[in-house]
C-alpha positions in Angstrom: 144.1 92.3 71.4 147.4 92.2 69.4 147.8 89.2 66.8 151.1 87.3 68.0 153.2 84.9 65.6 154.9 82.0 67.0 158.3 81.1 65.5 158.2 77.6 64.5 159.5 74.5 65.8 158.7 71.6 67.9 156.1 71.5 71.0 155.9 69.1 73.8 152.3 68.9 74.3 150.7 67.8 77.8 147.1 66.9 78.5 146.5 68.6 82.0 142.7 67.9 83.7 142.7 69.9 87.7 142.9 73.4 88.9 144.2 76.4 86.9 146.3 77.1 90.3 148.2 73.3 90.9 151.6 73.8 89.9 152.5 70.2 89.6 152.1 69.9 86.1 154.6 72.3 85.3 157.4 70.8 88.3 156.7 67.1 86.5 157.5 69.0 83.1 160.4 71.2 84.0 161.9 69.1 86.5 161.3 65.3 85.8 159.8 64.9 81.7 163.0 67.0 80.6 165.8 66.4 82.7 165.3 62.7 81.6 164.4 62.9 77.7 166.9 61.5 76.1 165.8 63.5 73.2 164.9 67.0 73.6 165.5 69.9 75.4 163.8 73.0 76.4 164.2 75.9 73.3 164.2 79.2 73.6 160.5 80.1 72.2 157.6 81.2 74.2 155.4 78.4 75.9 151.8 78.4 76.3 148.3 76.8 76.9 145.2 75.9 75.1 142.2 76.6 77.0 139.5 74.9 74.9 135.6 74.1 75.2 136.8 71.7 78.4 138.7 74.3 80.3 136.4 75.5 83.1 138.0 78.1 85.6 138.4 77.0 89.4 136.9 73.8 88.5 139.1 70.2 89.5 137.4 69.0 86.1 138.6 71.8 83.9 140.9 70.3 81.0 143.9 72.3 79.0 146.7 71.6 76.6 150.0 72.7 77.8 152.6 73.5 75.0 156.1 73.5 75.4 159.1 74.2 73.0 161.9 71.6 72.5 164.4 70.8 70.1 166.5 68.1 69.5 169.5 67.3 71.9 
């Protein structure tokens, strides 16, 4: 493993519950939420997911957070 330092900035955080193979949340984020946002647009930084204690691989009750980099318009 290597250490990776994220560049500081704003993130939109989405709580997601469901299978990790269901990509509907990403369609919602990138095709609905971001285009309709009056305040934010996508920033050119990495996005990431936090798989905490409630994450259960291949379980429909699995929970995680999706962090999308944004910046003010």
